[in-house]
C-alpha positions as CSV (number, residue, x, y, z in Angstrom):
1,M,3.9,103.0,23.5
2,A,5.9,100.0,22.3
3,D,9.7,100.1,22.5
4,F,10.0,98.9,18.9
5,D,9.1,100.2,15.4
6,Q,8.1,97.0,13.6
7,E,7.1,93.5,14.6
8,L,8.0,90.2,12.9
9,D,6.3,87.1,13.9
10,A,8.4,84.2,12.7
11,S,6.6,81.6,14.9
12,G,6.6,78.1,13.4
13,L,9.4,78.9,11.0
14,N,12.6,77.0,11.1
15,C,16.1,78.4,10.4
16,P,17.1,80.1,8.3
17,L,13.7,81.6,7.7
18,P,13.4,83.8,10.8
19,I,16.8,85.4,9.9
20,L,15.9,85.9,6.3
21,R,12.6,87.5,7.2
22,A,14.4,89.7,9.8
23,K,17.0,90.7,7.2
24,K,14.3,91.7,4.8
25,A,12.4,93.7,7.4
26,L,15.5,95.5,8.6
27,A,16.4,96.4,5.0
28,G,13.2,98.5,4.9
29,M,13.8,100.2,8.2
30,E,15.7,103.4,9.2
31,A,18.9,103.3,11.2
32,G,18.1,103.4,14.9
33,Q,14.7,101.7,14.5
34,V,14.0,98.5,16.4
35,L,12.6,95.3,15.1
36,H,10.7,93.0,17.5
37,I,11.0,89.4,16.5
38,I,9.1,86.4,17.8
39,A,10.4,82.9,16.9
40,T,9.7,79.4,18.1
41,D,12.9,77.7,16.8
42,P,15.4,77.3,19.7
43,G,18.2,77.6,17.1
44,A,17.1,81.2,16.5
45,V,18.9,82.3,19.7
46,K,22.4,81.5,18.4
47,D,21.3,82.5,14.8
48,F,20.3,86.0,15.9
49,E,23.5,86.5,17.9
50,A,25.6,85.5,14.9
51,F,23.4,87.7,12.6
52,A,23.9,90.7,14.8
53,K,27.7,90.2,14.7
54,Q,27.8,89.7,10.9
55,T,25.5,92.7,10.1
56,G,26.6,95.2,12.7
57,N,23.1,95.5,14.0
58,T,22.5,95.6,17.7
59,L,20.7,92.7,19.5
60,K,19.2,94.7,22.3
61,E,17.3,91.8,23.9
62,S,17.1,88.1,23.6
63,K,14.7,86.2,25.9
64,E,12.4,83.3,26.2
65,E,8.7,83.9,27.0
66,G,6.3,81.1,27.3
67,G,8.0,78.8,24.9
68,K,8.7,81.6,22.4
69,F,11.9,83.4,21.8
70,V,11.7,87.2,21.7
71,F,14.4,89.4,20.2
72,L,14.8,93.2,19.9
73,M,17.2,94.1,17.1
74,Q,18.2,97.7,16.4
75,K,19.3,98.6,12.9
76,N,22.6,100.5,12.8
């Protein structure tokens, strides 16, 4: 079983699109649920850190996997 509730593939999208898509996805989720985000824009790493601070959501994981950036964000 996956350790997330919803997946967002933002590959090929440049900032701020990955953040905007994540914001929209999180808005439709319940508190405590986890969004798995895949992005290819290196700027997304800092963007998601800032987004987590601004929104109060928890960035549980941020890693690079084969040229893609993978994030796990929990809605609070």
